[in-house]
C-alpha positions in Angstrom: -12.2 177.0 -103.1 -11.3 180.2 -101.3 -14.6 180.5 -99.5 -14.8 176.9 -98.4 -13.7 177.6 -94.8 -16.7 179.8 -94.3 -19.3 177.3 -95.5 -21.9 176.4 -92.8 -21.0 173.5 -90.6 -24.2 173.7 -88.6 -27.4 175.7 -88.7 -30.2 175.8 -86.2 -33.1 177.9 -85.2 -32.8 179.7 -81.9 -36.0 181.4 -80.6 -34.3 184.7 -81.4 -33.4 183.8 -85.0 -31.0 181.7 -87.0 -27.6 180.5 -85.7 -24.9 179.5 -88.1 -21.6 177.8 -87.3 -19.1 177.8 -90.1 -16.4 175.3 -90.8 -13.7 177.6 -89.4 -15.7 177.6 -86.1 -17.1 181.2 -86.5 -20.4 181.6 -84.8 -23.1 183.8 -86.2 -25.9 184.5 -83.7 -29.0 186.7 -83.6 -28.0 188.2 -80.2 -24.9 190.3 -79.3 -22.9 188.1 -76.9 -19.5 188.8 -75.5 -16.6 186.7 -76.7 -16.4 184.5 -73.6 -20.1 183.6 -73.8 -19.9 183.0 -77.6 -17.1 180.5 -76.7 -19.4 178.7 -74.3 -22.2 178.6 -76.9 -19.7 177.0 -79.3 -18.8 174.4 -76.7 -22.4 173.7 -76.0 -23.2 173.1 -79.7 -20.1 171.0 -80.4 -19.7 169.1 -77.1 -23.0 169.3 -75.3 -21.3 170.9 -72.3 -19.7 174.2 -71.2 -16.8 175.3 -69.1 -18.0 176.2 -65.6 -16.4 178.7 -63.1 -14.4 176.9 -60.4 -16.9 177.6 -57.6 -19.6 176.0 -59.7 -17.5 172.9 -60.4 -16.9 172.5 -56.7 -20.5 172.9 -55.8 -21.7 170.5 -58.5 -19.3 167.9 -57.3 -20.7 168.2 -53.8 -24.4 168.0 -54.8 -23.6 164.8 -56.9 -22.1 163.0 -53.9 -24.1 160.3 -52.2 -26.0 161.6 -49.2 -26.0 159.7 -45.9 -29.5 158.6 -44.8 -30.7 160.3 -41.7 -32.4 157.9 -39.2 -33.8 154.5 -40.3 -34.4 153.2 -43.8 -38.0 152.0 -43.4 -40.3 153.7 -46.0 -37.4 155.2 -47.9 -38.0 155.8 -51.7 -41.7 155.7 -51.1 -41.7 159.4 -52.0 -39.8 160.5 -55.1 -38.2 163.9 -55.2 -38.4 165.8 -58.5 -36.5 169.0 -57.9 -34.1 170.5 -56.9 -31.9 167.3 -57.2 -28.2 167.6 -58.0 -28.6 171.1 -59.3 -28.2 174.7 -58.3 -31.0 177.1 -57.7 -31.4 180.9 -57.5 -31.6 182.2 -53.9 -35.1 183.6 -54.5 -36.5 180.8 -56.6 -36.2 177.7 -54.4 -39.3 175.5 -55.1 -39.4 171.9 -53.8 -41.4 169.4 -56.0 -42.0 165.7 -55.4 -44.4 162.9 -56.5 -47.3 162.2 -54.2 -48.0 158.7 -53.0 -51.3 156.9 -52.4 -52.8 157.2 -49.0 -50.8 160.3 -48.0 -52.8 163.6 -47.6 -50.1 165.6 -45.9 -46.4 166.1 -46.4 -43.6 167.8 -44.6 -40.4 169.2 -46.2 -37.2 169.1 -44.2 -34.1 171.1 -45.2 -30.7 170.2 -43.7 -27.1 171.2 -43.9 -24.7 169.7 -46.5 -24.2 166.5 -44.5 -27.9 166.1 -43.9 -27.3 165.7 -40.2 -28.6 169.1 -38.9 -32.2 170.2 -39.8 -32.2 173.9 -40.6 -35.8 174.4 -41.6 -39.0 172.3 -41.8 -42.4 173.1 -43.2 -45.8 172.8 -41.6 -47.8 169.8 -42.9 -49.2 170.5 -46.4 -51.4 168.7 -48.8 -49.7 169.9 -52.0 -46.7 168.2 -53.7 -44.8 171.4 -54.1 -43.6 174.2 -51.8 -41.8 177.5 -52.2 -39.2 178.2 -49.6 -39.6 181.5 -47.8 -37.1 184.2 -49.0 -33.8 184.5 -47.1 -34.3 181.1 -45.4 -31.0 179.7 -46.8 -27.6 181.4 -47.1 -26.5 182.0 -50.8 -23.4 179.9 -51.7 -24.3 177.0 -49.5 -25.0 173.3 -50.3 -28.1 171.9 -48.7 -29.9 168.6 -48.3 -33.7 168.0 -48.4 -36.2 165.3 -47.8 -40.0 164.9 -47.7 -41.9 162.9 -45.1 -45.5 161.7 -45.1 -47.7 159.6 -42.9 -49.5 156.7 -44.7 -51.7 154.4 -42.7 -50.1 155.4 -39.4 -46.6 154.7 -40.8 -44.0 157.2 -41.9 -43.0 157.3 -45.6 -39.7 159.2 -46.4 -37.9 160.1 -49.5 -34.3 159.5 -50.1 -32.3 162.8 -49.4 -31.1 165.0 -52.2 -28.7 167.9 -52.4 -28.8 171.3 -54.1 -26.6 174.4 -54.2 -27.9 177.9 -53.7 -26.0 180.2 -56.1 -23.7 182.7 -54.4 -24.7 186.4 -54.8 -22.3 187.2 -57.6 -23.3 184.2 -59.7 -27.0 185.0 -59.1 -26.4 188.6 -60.2 -24.9 187.5 -63.5 -27.7 185.0 -64.1 -30.4 187.6 -63.5 -28.7 190.2 -65.6 -28.4 187.9 -68.6 -31.9 186.6 -68.1 -33.3 190.1 -68.5 -31.2 190.8 -71.5 -31.5 187.6 -73.4 -34.9 186.2 -72.4 -35.8 185.8 -76.1 -32.9 183.5 -76.8 -33.3 179.9 -75.7 -29.8 179.0 -76.8 -28.2 181.8 -74.8 -30.3 180.9 -71.7 -29.4 177.2 -72.1 -25.7 178.1 -72.1 -26.1 180.5 -69.2 -27.9 177.9 -67.1 -25.5 175.1 -67.9 -22.6 177.4 -67.0 -24.0 177.9 -63.5 -25.4 174.3 -62.9 -29.0 175.4 -63.2 -29.9 172.1 -64.8 -33.7 172.2 -64.4 -33.7 175.6 -66.1 -31.3 174.5 -68.8 -33.4 171.5 -69.8 -36.4 173.7 -70.1 -34.6 175.9 -72.6 -33.4 172.8 -74.5 -37.1 171.8 -74.9 -37.7 175.2 -76.4 -34.9 174.6 -78.9 -36.2 171.1 -79.7 -39.5 172.6 -80.8 -37.6 174.8 -83.2 -35.2 172.0 -84.3 -36.8 168.5 -84.2 -34.2 165.7 -84.3 -31.3 168.2 -84.5 -28.1 166.2 -83.5 -26.6 169.1 -81.5 -29.8 169.6 -79.5 -30.1 165.8 -78.9 -26.5 165.8 -77.6 -27.2 168.7 -75.3 -30.3 167.1 -73.9 -28.5 163.8 -73.2 -25.6 165.7 -71.6 -27.8 167.6 -69.2 -29.8 164.4 -68.4 -26.5 162.7 -67.4 -25.7 165.6 -65.1 -29.0 165.0 -63.2 -28.4 161.3 -63.1 -24.9 161.3 -61.6 
């Protein structure tokens, strides 16, 4: 049949409206995306991943490397870091989160250089299990390491260290610009965040898509792919 090549191969509900992918790989979206971003959306739907700029690839490789443990190992893993772990963050949105442990009523956050050997910033003791880093504390484009310490029964409890990348200024500019323009489209935002290694933000958008498309195989593939990035 002459129109067979334009039959839907996939349909799903974006938060902005219906998305249709035809058999000849034409993508119909409810938002006006440039051709390079439409290509990334297509990759995301078919493969569960997107092509990243070279600087993002390099940074993601660094944050996924094993971090050398600073000092002794006693008490390590007693505190579990939640985020940011093996991900990128926007320069003005750096929030540290971790799981509290029994017996600890105060925690201290330490931020070090990429190797973890030089402490660049440390917080005052706090009782909360989250902390926003003051603006302009870290240089955009850098890879950093962080840990959390606590005192429990007179002994120190320490998390294993984790790395994150602070987006460079140009990448952050693109992300903020597209966030403003496409805030109503979870699929576009998921693609944007995956492109720049903002995995925590990407998975939040996938959850939005899951609510619209329960059990959709493409969304399931996307969720599994992002989860693997965080577990590397």
